[in-house]
N, C-alpha and C positions, 0 to 999 in steps of 0.2 A: 736514747738518742733524741735530742730535742728537735723541734720543728724546723728551726733555721738550718741546722746541720742536714736534716733530711732534704729540705728544699735545695740546699747547695749541692748535695750529692746528686740529686735528680738533675739539676741544671748541668753539672759537670758531665754526668752520664749522657744526657741527651746531646749536649754540645759536642762532646768527644765522639759520640756515635755518628752524628751528622758530619763532623769534620773528617773522621776516618773513612766514612762511606764516600764522601766527596773526593778525598785524595785518592782513595782506592779506585774509584771510577775513572778519575783522570789518569792515574798510573796505568790502569788496565787498558784504557783507550789508547794511550801513547804506545804501550807495548804492542797492542793489536795492530796499530798503524805501522810500527816498525817491522812487525812480522809480515804484514802485507807487502811493504816495500821490498823486504828481503825476498819474499816469494816471487814478486814480480821480477826482481833482478835475476833470480835463479832461472825463472821461466824464460826471460829474454836471453840470458846467456846461453841457455840450453838450445833455444831456437837458432841463435847465431851459430853455435857449434854445428848443429845439424845441417844448417844451410851451407856452412863452409865445407863440410864433408860432401854435400851434394855437388857443390861447385867443383871440388877437387875431382870427384869421380866422373863428373860430366866432362871436364877438361881431359882427363886421362882417356876416357872413352873416345873423344874426338881425335885426339892427337896420337894416341899410341895403339888403340885397338881398332878403330873404324878405318882400317887401311885396306888397300886393294888386295894385298897379300893375304891378310887375315880373312877378308871376304871370300877370296877364292878358296882358301882352305875350308872354310865353313860351308861354302856352297858344295864343294866336292864331297864333303862328309855325307851329304844327303844321298849320294848315289854310290858310295863306296861300300863294297861287301864288308861284312863284319870282321872277317879275318885280317883285313887291311887297315882297320880303324886304329889299332895301336900305333901304326907308323904315323898316321895323320895326327894322332894325339901327341906323339913325340915332337913332330914338326911344330905343332901349335904351341906346345910347352916351351920350345926353344925360342920361338918368336916373341913370346910374352913374358918370359921369366924375368927379364930386366924390368919390365913394367911392373910386375908383381912386387919386385924388391923395392922399387920406388914407392909403391903403395904402402908397403910394410914400414918404410921409413916414416911415412906420414900416418902411421897407426891404423891403416886399413888392413886388418888381419886376413880378410877372406876375399878371394877372387874366384869366380866359378863361371864356366861356360856351360849353358844349358841348351839342349837341342829343342827345336819347336815341339817335339813330342812331350817335353817335360822331363826327359831323362837328363841326368847330369853327365856331361861329356868329360869335363876336366875341372878338378878342384885343385888349385895351385897349393893350398895349405895341406891338402890330403890327396895327392895324385893317385893313391892306391884305391880310392873309392870311386868306382865307375858304374855306369849303366844304372844308377839309382834314380828312380822317378821322384823328382823333387816336387813337382807341381801337386802331387797327391797330398803333401803335408804342408805346403806353403801357399798361402792365399796370394801373396804378392806376385809369385811366379805365375799362378793361374790367371790373375788379373792382367799381368803384362802380356801373356800369350793371347788372352782374349781381346784386350783393348789395343795391343801394340803401342802402349804408351808407358811412360816412366811410372814406377810404383815405389813407394817408400813406406816402411813400417818397422815396428819392433816385433821380432819373432824369436821363437825358441824351437821351431819345428825340427830342423836338421842340424842344428849347431847349438853352441852355447848362446844364451840370451844376447842378442846384438841388434843393431840398427841395420836394416837391409836397404840397399839402393839398387833397384832392378831396372835395367834398360833393355828395350827390344832392339835388335840389330836387323835392319831391313836392307834388302838388295832389290831395287826396283819394286818397291812396295811388297816384296815377298819377305816373310819372316824367315831368317836363316839361323838366328841364335838369340839367346837371352844372356845378357852379361849381368852377373850378380856380384855386387860388392857388399862386404859385411864389415861393420865397425863395432868392435867390442864396446859394451856400455861403459866399461871401466875407463877406456880412453876418452869417451865422451864426457864422463864426469870429471876426469882430470883436467880437461880443457875448460870445463865449466868453472871448476873451483880455482883454476889458475887466476881468475879475475878477482878472487877474494884474498889476495896476498896481504891486504891491509890488516886482516885478522891475525891475532897472535898465533892461533892454531885452529885447524879445522880438520874434519874427517868426513868420509862419505862411504856408503856401502850400498849394494844392490840386494834386495830381498825378493825372492821369486816364490810363487806358489809351488808347493811340493808336487802337485799333479802335473806341472809342466815338465818335470824331469823325466817322466815316463815317455814323453814325446821326443826326447833327445837321444839319437843313436850313438852318442860318443861313449866309448867304454869307460867304466869307472867314473861316470859323471858324478856319483855321490861324493867322490873325494874332492871334487872342486867346490862343493857346497857343504855347509855345516848348519846344524840347527841354530835357531836364533830365539832369544827370550822375548823378542818383540811381539811375536804372534805364533801360536802353535801350528798354523797352516802354512807358514813360510819358512824358507831356508835362505841363508846368506851366502853370497859368492865370496869364497876365500880370497881369491886374487884381488878383489876390490876392497878387502877389509884392511887396507893399509892407510893410516892417516896421512893426510897431506899437511905439512907444517912449513912454517917459514924458517928457512935455513939460517936466517939472520938471528933467530931467537932460540932455535933448538939445534942440538947436534945429534949425532946418531944414537947417543945413549938415551935420548928422550923417547925413542920409539916404544919402549916397554911402558913407560909412564903414560904415553898417549893411549896405548891399547888398554891400560887400566881404566882411564877415565871414560873411554868409549864403553867398556864393559859396565862401569858404574851407571852410565847414562842409559844403556840398554836395559839393565835390571830395573831401573826406576821407570822407564817408559813402558816396559812390559806389564807393569801393574796398573797403568792408567786405563780406566774404563773408557775415557773419551777417545783414546788412541784406537782401542778395539772397535769403538763405535764408528770412527772415521774409516777404518779398514773395511768394516762390514758395509758401510755406505759407499765405499770406493771413491772417497773424496780426499782432498788435501788435509794434512794435519800439520799445524804449526804451534809451537809453544816454546817458552823459555824454561830451562832447567838449570839449576845450580847444584854442582857437586860439592862445592865448598863455599864459604862465605865470600870469597873473592874470585870465584871461578864460575862463570855462567855461560851457557851456550844457547844458541837459537837452533831449535830442532825443527827440521822440515821434512815431511814425508810427501813426495810427489808421486801420484799414481802414474803408472806406465801402462798404456793400453796396447794391445796387439792390433793387427790389421782388421780384426773382427770387432774392434772397439770393446774388447773385454779386458778389464784390468787384471794383469797377470803378474805385475811386479811393482815394487815401489823403490824409488831412489831416495835413500835416507841421507840427509846431510846434517853434520854437526859443526856449527860455525860459532867461533868464539864471539861473545857479545859483551865487550867491555862497556858499551853505552848502557846496556841494561843494568850492569852492576852499578854504574854511576847513577842511573835514574833511581835504582833501589835505595842507594845511600841518600840521595837527595830527598826521596819520598820519606824515609825514616827521619831524617833531620828536620824536614819541614813539618812532619807530624809531631815530633817532640816539641819543636818551637811553638807550634800552634797550641798544643796541649798545655804547655807551660803558661802561655798567655791566657788560655781559658781558665786554668786553675787560679791564676792570679786574679783575673776578673771575678771569678766565683767567690774567692775569699773576701774581696772588697765588698761584693754584694752580700756575702754572709754577715760581714760586720755591720753593714747598714740594716740588714734584716733583723739581726739579733738585737740591735739597739731599739728598733721599732717594736719587736716582739717583747723585749724586756719591759718597755714602758707599758705595752698592752697587758703583759702578764701581771704587772704590778697591780693594775686595776682589776683584772679578771680574776685573780687569785686572792684578792682581799676578802676577808670574812665580812667586812662592812660593805654596805651598798654605797654606790657613788653615782651621781648623775650631775651633768653640767647643763645649765640653762642660759639662754641669752637674756639680754636686758628686757626682752618682751615676755620672758617666762617660758619660752619654748625649749624643750629638751633637745640637745644636740649630741649628747653622749651619755651612755648608761653602761654600767658594768654588769657582769653576770649575777653577782650577789644581789644587786638591786632588782633585777628581773625575778630572781628566786623569791626574794622577800615580798615583793609587791604582787606577784602572780601574773605579771604581764610578759608577753614575748617582747623581744627587743624592738621589732618593727612596730609594735603597738604603742611604744613609748616615744620613739624618735619623732620629733615634730609636734608633739602634743604639749599642752600647757600643764605643767606639773601641778600647779596650785589647784587648778580645776579638776584634774584627773584623779589625784589620790591624796592631796593634802586636805581638801575639804571633804566632809562626809557627803555622800550623794544627796541626803535629805536636806542639806543646808544650801545646796547650789541654787542660785537664782539667776535666771537668764538675763534679767535687766541690770543687775548690779552684783559684782563680786568684790568682796573686801580685799585689799592688797595683801600680798604674802609677806609675813614678817621676815622671812628668810631673805627675800630680795631687798626689802627695806634696809636691813642691816648691811647687806652687801653694797647697796648703792652708797651708803654712808661710809664705806671703806672699813667697816668693822667686821670682826669675826664673831659669829654668834654660836654659842654652845648651850644646849638645853637637854635635859633628861625627861622632860614632861610633854614632849610633842607627840602627836599621833598621826600616823598615816592610815589609809584604808586600803585593804587588799582588794583585788579585783572582784572577789566574791562578796565583798561588803563587810567582812569582819575587821575589827579595829586592831591595829598593830601599834603597840607602844614602842617608841624609838628613842634612842639617844643620838643626837645629831650635832654636826658642826657645819656651819655655812660660812664659806670664805669667798671674798671677791676674786674674780678672775680678771687679771690685768693684762692688757696687750698694748704695747707702745705707751706705757704709763697711763693708760685709760682703762676704766672698768668696762669689760666686754661681756660680763656675765657673772654667774654665781656657781661655785663648786660646793655641792652638798654631799657630805660624808655622814652616813647614818648606819646604825645597827639595830637589829630587832632585840628589844629587851622584854618582850612580852613574856618569854619563858621565865626570865628572872622575876618578873612581876608576879607570876603565878607559882613560882617554885616553892615559896613558903607554904602556900595552901596545899600544893601537891605533896610536899614533904610531910606535912601533917597527916594528910589523907593516906599517904604511902605508909607512914608509921602505923596508923590504925590497921590498914590492910595487912601489913607485915606481921603485926602481933596477932591478928585474928585469922591468919591464913590456916587452912585446915591441915596442911602438911608442914613438916619441920623445915625451917629455913635457917641457913647458916651463911654468914658473910665473912670473908677473910680479906686481909690485905694481900699485896703482892708476895709477901713472905709467908703466906699461908698461916697467919695468926688470926684467930677468931676475933672479929670486930663486933658482931651482933648475932643474936639468935632470937627466935620468937617463942611464943608460949608452947606451940606444938612440939618444938624441939625439946623443951623441958619435959613435956608429958611423955614423949617417946623414949628419951634417953635417961631421964631421971636426974640430969644435971641442971642446976640453976644457971642463969645467965652469968652471975658473978663467978661461978666455979669454972667457967670455960673461957671467959674473956681473956684475950691475949695468949691463949694456949693453942697448940696445934691440934687439928681434928684427929690426929692419930690416937688420942686418948680413947676414941671409940673403937679402935682396932681390935678385932677378935682373934687375930693370928691365923684365921682360916684362909686368907689370901697370901700367896707367896710374893717374893720380890718381882718375879716376872709379871705378875698381874699388875702391880703398881707401876712398873716400868712402862707397860703398854698403856695403862691409864693416862700417865703423864705425857707419853708420846702423842696419843690421840688428842689430848687437851691442848697441847702446845701447837699442834699442826692444824687442828680444826676449830679450836676455840670452845669446844664443848665435848662432854663425855657423859654417857649414861649406861647404866647396867645394874645388875643385881649384886649385892654385897652382903656379907654377914658382919653386923656390928655387935658391940658389947654394951649392954645396959650398965648403968652405974652399979647395980646390984650384982653384976657379973653374969647375968643371963644373956645368952646370945639370941639375936633375933634377925631374921632376913629383912632386907630393906632394898627398895628401888632408889638408887641415887642418881641424880642428874646434876652435873657440875657445869657451869658456864663461866668462861673467863670474861672479865669486864675490861674493855680497852678504852684508852683515851683517843683523842683525835689523831695522835701519832702512832696508833696501833701498839702502844705500850700497855702491858698488862697492869691494871690498877689493883686488881684483886679478883676474887672468885665468889660466885654465889652458888650455893648447893641447896637442892630441894631433896628432902629425904621422906620416903613414905614407907611406913611399917607394913611389911608383907605377911606378917604372921597369920592374920585371918585369911588372906588369900591363899597362902600355902595350905592351911587347914582345909579350905574348900577344894583346892586342887587335889589334895590327898583323898578327900572324900569322893571327888569325881573319879579319880583313878580307881578307888576302891569300888565304886558303883559300876565302873566299866568292867571290873574283873570279878565281881561278886553278885550273886543273886540277892535282890533287895529283900525278898521275903524271908529266906532262910539264912542269909549271910554266908552261905557256902559259895565256893567258886561257881561261876556260871559256865555255860557251854563253851564260849570263846576262850575263856581262861583255861578250861580243862583241855581243849584241843591243843592249845599252845604248850601246856605242860606235857601233854601226851607226846607231842612232836619232840620236845627236848629230851624227855625220858627215853624215847625210842632211839634217838641218836646215841645217847650215852650207853644204853643197854647194848646196842649194836657194836659199839667200840669195845665194850667189856665182855661181849659174848654172854650176856645176862638175860634171864627169862623175865617176862613181865606178865601180869594177869590183869585183865580188865573185866570188872563186874558191872553188869548193866541191870538196874533195878527198876521195876515198875509196880506201883501200888495196885493191888487187885481191887477191881470194882470201885475205883476212886470216883469215877464219873457219877456213879449212883449216889455216893455220899455227897458229892457236890450238888447234885440235883435235888436230893431229898432233904438234906439238912442245910443247904445254902453254902455260898462261897466263903463266908466268914469261918464256918466250921472246917471247910476244906483247907483254907489257908492255915488255920491253927493246927490241923492235922499234919500238913506239910512241914511246918516249923518243928513240931514234935518229932516227926520221923527224922528230920535233918539233925536235930539235937542228939537223937539216939545214935545215928550214924557217926556223928562227930566224936562220940566216945570211943569209936573203934579206930578213928584216924590217928595216926602217929607219924613219925618221921619217915617210915617206909611205905606210907600209903597217902593217897590224895583223893578227896571226896568232892563231888560237885553235883549241883542240880542241873541236869541237862535241859529240862524243859517240862512244864506241866507236872505230872506225877512221876517223872523219870529221874533217876539218880545214877551216877557212875562212881565207881571206886577203882583207882589205879594202884596196884600193889607192885612195888619194885624190889622187894626183898623177901623171898619165900622163907628164908632161914629165920627171920625175925617174926614174920607174920603167921607162918604156918602155911599149909597148902591152901589154894584158893577155895577148895570145897569146905575146908574148916572155917574160913572167914565167912563164906556164904551161909553155913549152918548157924554161925553166931548171929548173923544178921537176921535170919529167919526167926530164931528164938527171941532176939531182942525186940523185933517188931510185933511179935504175937502178944506181948504183954498188953493188957487192956489200956486204952487211952480214954480219959474222961475229958470231954470238951463240951461246955455249955450244957451240963447235966446229962450228956449223952455218953454212955459207955460204948466205946467203939472197939471192935475186935478186928484188927487189921492184919492182912497178910501181904506179902510181896512175892513176885516172881523174879528170879535172877537168872540172867544169862552170863556165862563165863567163856572168855576166849583168851588164848595165850599168845604171847609174842616170843619167838617169831613163827611158831607153828601155824597159827591161824591167821596171820597177816603181818606185813612188815611196815605198814603205815597206819596212821591214826584213823583215817576214814574207813579202811578195811576192818580194823579192829572194832570200831564202833558199830559198823554195819553187821559184822558177824556176831558180836555180843548181843545186839538187838534181835537177831534171828534166833539165837539160843534162848533168849528171854521169851520170845514168842512161843517156842516149843515147850518151855516150862509152864506157860499158861495153858497150853493145850493139854498138858499132862494132868491138869487139875488145879493149877495155881499153888501158892504156898510151897514152892520148891525151887530148886536150882537145876540148871542143865548146862553141860559143857557143849561148846560148839563142835559140830562135825561137818564135813563138806556136804553131806546130804541136806543139811539145813539151808545151806546156800542155794541148793537146787530148789528147795521148797520156797525160799524167799523169791527166787527168780520166777517160780510158778505163780506165786501170789502177785508178783509184779505184772506177769503176763495176763493173769486173770483181770487185774485192775485195768490194765491198758485196753484189754479186749472189751471189758464192761463199759468203759468210757466210749469206745467205738460203737458198742451195741446201742447205747443211748442215742448217738447221733445218726446211726444207720438203720434204725427201726428194726432191731433184732429181738426186741422184747415182746412177749406175748402175755395175755391174761387168759387163764383157764378158770372155769366157774364150777363150783361144787354146790349142788342144791341143798337147801334146808327144807324139811317137811314138818308140818304140824302133826304131832302124834295122835291128836284127837280126830282129825279129819283126813289125814294122809295127803293133804294138799301142799303144793309148793308155796312156801311163804317168803322165799328169798334165795339168794345165791351168795356164796363167799368168793370174792375175787382173789385168785391165787396167781402169783407171778411165776412165769417161766421164761427161760432164755433160749431162743432158737439159735444155738451156736452154729456158725457156718461149717465147722469141722467136727464137733462133738455131738451135734444133734440137739435135741430138746433137753435142757438142764433144769432140774428142780432148784429151789432157792438154797438148799443146803450146800450146793456146789459153789455158790458165789456170794451169799449174803454176808458172811464173816469178812470177806475181802472188801465188799462194798462198804461195810460199816467202818472198817479200819481206814479205808481210803477217803471217807467223808462223802460217799456217793448216796447215802441213804436219803437225804433230802430230795435229790433229783429223782431217785427211783420212786419215792413216795408220791411226789408230785405227778410223775408219769402215770402211776397206777390209779390215783384218784381221778385224773382227767380222763384216762381211758375207760375206767369203770363208769364214770358219769356219761361219757359219750355213748357207750354200749347200752346203758339203761335207757337213754333218750331214744335210741333207735328201736329197742324192743317195745317201749311204751307207744312210740309212734305207730308201730305195727300192730298194736292192740294185744300184745302178749302179757298175761298176768305174771310177770317174773318176780313180783314182790320187791323187797328192799335188797339192794346190793351192798354187801359188807366189805369194807376195806380195812386191812390191818395197818395200824399206825405205830411206828417206833417213836413214841413221844419223847423219849430221852434224847434223841438226836435232833429234835426239831424245836426251834424257838416258838413259844406260844403265839406270839403275834403273827409270825410268818405262817404258822400252821393254820390259824384262823382265817387269815386273808386268802390263803391258797385254797382252802375248802370252799369258802363262799364264792371265789372266782370260778372254781371248777364247775359247780352246779349252775352258776349263772351262764357261763359260756356254753354249757351243754344244753341248756334250755329245760332243766329239771329243777326240782325243789330239794331242799335239805331233807324232806320227809322220805325221799327215795334212797337215801344212803344210810347205812349203819357204820359206826366207827368202832373198831375192835382194838382194845389196848390191853397190854399185859398188866398184871397186878402191880409191878414196880412203878408204873406210871401213876398210881393212885396216891403216892405219898404226898404229904401236905405241901412240900416245897417244889415238887416237880413242876407243876403248874398250879396256879391258885384255883380254889373251888369256883371262883367267879368265872374263870376261863371255861371250865367244863359246863357250868350253868349257861354261859353265853352260847355255847355251841348247841346245847340241847334246846335252848330257847329259840334258836334259829331254825330248829326242826330236825336236827340230826339225832339219831338214837345211839346211845352209848352202851357198849357191851364189854365185859371183862373177859378177855381170852385166857385160856389155860387156867381157869380158876381152880384154886386149891394147891397150886405149885409155888405160889409166891409167898410174900410176907405181909400182906395187907391186913389191916385190922377191921373188925366188924363195925367199929365206930366210924371209921373212915368210909366204909361201904354205905353206911346209913346216910352220911353227909353228902355224898356225891350223887348226882342225878343219873344213876345207873339204870338202864332198862332191861338188861339181860346179863346172865352169867353163863359162860360156856364151860361145861364140865370137861376137864382135860381128858384126853384119850387114854392116859395111863390108868385112870380109875375105871374107865369103861371096858378096857381090854380084858381084864380078868374078873369082870363082875359076876360071871356065872360060877366061878370056882372059889374066889377069894371073898370071905365074909367081911374082911376089913374094907375092901373096895366097895362092897354093897352098902356097908354102914356109912361110908364117907359120902357116897352118892345120895343115899337116902337123907343124910343130914343136910347136904347142900340144897336138895330140892325142897326139903321142909323149911329151911331157913329162907330161901328165896320166896316161897309162897307167903311166909310170914311177913316178909318185907315188901311183897307185891312186885317182885322182880321175876321176869321170865327166865326159864332155864333151857339151855340148848346143849345136848350131849354130842360130843365130838367122837369120831373114830368108831362109829357103829359098823360092825362087820358081819353080824349074824342076826337071824330072826329072833333068837332067844334074848340077845341083848336088847333088841328093839321092844320085845314084849315086856321085859322087865322094866324098862324105862317108862313104858306107857302105863304099867301097873303102878309105878312109884308116883306117877303124876307129872313126869317131866313134860315140858311144853313142846319141844321140838328136837329134831336129831338130824345129824348129817354123818356120812361115812361111806365107805366103799360098798356096803350092803345096799345102800340107796342108789349111789352113783359115784363113779370115779370123777375127778375134775375133768371137764370137757371144754374144748375150744368154743369160742363165742358162736361159731356157725352151727353148732349142734344144740344150742340152748333152746331154740324155738321148737325143734322137733321133740326134745325131751319134755318141754312144758305141755305141748299139745297131747303127747302120748300119756303123760302122767295125769293130765286133766281128764282124759277119757276114762282111764282106769279107776280114778277116784270116784267118778260118778256111777 
């Protein structure tokens, strides 16, 4: 939709809307005025009818009722006994029956004589009803009795809804009776509507509130009324529901038709919210309603209030409204005529606007810039292309001198003199100037090469200015250079480039294309790129490719191509459609990158994610995934599985003594040996550290799990030579079965690990099947671990101290600090109850640090108290502590306690003496700092004498196993004698452990051992008992 059409439609829409709203307002105002006039006429007519009935009843009262005879009868009634009243009622009835008939002829249906007491004495329309108190239910009667004046009102109390005219009858200012006249509302309405005979047809009805029927004593009153659709709280009087029609226009056969349209009107009116609102507000309602295109009625609901001013009924009138039909037709015709005039005017306006827009569009949509200057060189018009080319906004150009603004370079502009513009000179002479060598300058200062034509602008045969048409040819000027540069870039682009025409025939390729595909440029020019097709992509793939390319102008994705030599290679292909200004495809440019190397790297990454880098076996995550998959399949096939969990025995010792390089080589060799057992029915993985797992899914092919475990044990036992070291390796294997020992991977791994732990406890180099008791032991170990962590934080650990005495002097030379756990439930626990769990849980560093700090603190207290406690020995598990951390921790402990390193002995096992556990320099640094180094349990390890000579060892502690049987076992005596002799030769002190008898003590003293400790000397004691022991032993020794 173009702009002129849009403006025209908006103009038509706004004009039509204003017109229709104006006409509708006028029409609605006219209709409202007519309804107001009609309502006024109805109200006036009703008032006239009511007044006429009042006049009628007043005349009848004066002439026919207010007579001496009637007065005497009524006066006599006041004093007459009740049994004679019927006779007087008969006399009164005969006197006035003719008067009542005259009233009936004039549509006054009710005449009643009421006594001053309010009781009804005679009702001419119902003589059978007597002695009924009327004043109790009728306000007009009560008011007439009370005020002795005329009363009028609409009531339903003792009769059908009617207008009541109530007169007091006085005799010498004494009230002797009330004369009550009643006119049925239907008669009132008939007389009112008799004045509307000019209407083709009309109707009326009375609707009364339902609750008013309960106040009417007339039998079967419900039969006189029917429900009405106008409002659910009202009923319509049947007698009044007879249309009044013009007999000149309708005959008797039209009654049914009239009743039909009244019903149609009632159905329509009953749905109107505004009618219900008017009834709720007890106000008038007037409106026009059309039941057919040519049949319209003026509807009027007039509220009728009773004497208490409560609206209890409505008079509903249906009056034919031919004027409304005519006004409606006039309104429609006038609207159509006005609309046609507006549309005609709009199309004339549209033609003028389109011509103007057409001329404007010609200049605005030109690719060339255009501007118009006056003879003074001032710009009066400029098109969009000119603003785009020059970089100025339109308002920045209008009114400016073109020559000074952009024709001259800013550096050449002189304020005192400006050379005349050659474009205007040519125009002034009436010539048309065309040049390809002119330059304009952009707003930002850069030069624009332009091709322009300057023509004179003539008005009334006179030159009024100059029209300049120009286009930017800077790009064309630079295209050759750019094309050359582009060709160089094209040929040297690192990825393959391919250019095709719109028919997808190859037009150009670069050097990278030749390198990747093997095809030369001459071999592919003019051919379709499908020559690279590998056949790996189906027709759906290519259909989606072309659909994306045609809809979005580009496509990219991975594809398999075929090299000239037939080899397939993955490639990332990006195709871009090249469009001209008209959005027509000129061709396609494709960039292709060989993904072979990337895929190899991806494969490698996937392999690394699934395999252990050291052993190339599957890693833990891959094994768990495999285990999950195998469990699902086994569960579906009701098949058993076996999980073998392997751990290399004493691997940490190898790692610490021979170094991580040897440890890694060992792991690779173990993995290679395990790989020889792996086949299609088993799966092997390195779970972590020195732990491996083997999953067996077919016992029939592999044999029982115990057989596989035995094969592994035999295979691992074969010596391994690494870096000139002959290693004899064993493994411990735990076995669990699916589904007996677990139905999920985590449970199987946990239970197999528990079984492996029991295999280690049985002496290593063996296998063990899982049983539920193992799970209990694992739970116990977990409980111990958790409790031990809590013990560290809640100060449940204790140090006991066992004294060491010099055998030559029997003096205390020091104490060994021994760890105990004051368990809140199990009491005091020795290290054997928790050290293995602590070592497995990695708690040894924390325990060691606590022991050293606590021993240093106790030593400081004793020394401050002047007790000669000697040196305090602390056991170090050097294999679980980093050398640097251990050194810093020891130095910090003695510093914070306020003692020196000379006050502590460090006891280590023989395995810590190996060359690569910690360097010799580390031990020398500790000894140089003042610590004394002792080898604990000497004779039970594998240390060499050469290593013993190299380390700065101060003491050897002879293991208790050699001391225990020294009295009976000659071998033990020989071993102890050898150790003592060797130590003396090396200048190293010897301390015997586990001395339990005097004979053992005497033998050791005889051999020349330096010191001893054991139960014979003293059991380990808490710190609080050390002072007493030292003092007592000091006294005994003197």
